[in-house]
C-alpha angles and dihedrals in degrees: 000000000000120000096245096040091109093057095043102056123106093243092053092050091049092051091046091053091051091051088050092052089055095059092212119177120250110290090214105047097014093226123133118271119225099230090189091068116095127225126292093036107118094232093044123114122279136170113250120202106219090208114034114262089214091061096032106033090164088068095049094113098018105128089214089062097051131083141161121269144164109261088236093054093045092046089056088080096240098143111173096029098104131094091300136257118266124183115337111254093241138008113265 
């Protein structure tokens, strides 16, 4: 499986689009995200995996494990610093 397969699936793109529509603040720094900025601007929207999808591949497309973040915050490698993962949305 390619390293980016989890981010290029139709389901992940749909989950990302839903997060974008919600206009949530960054789950890491708690500051507003400028949703008008395009990737790769450092303050643009990105999807943060609360629990790393490298360590928890079964949570790669679990909506309970995804949150909105600035690209710069997400790129800092601080997996697990978001709002916290509750119960997975379904049993794997």
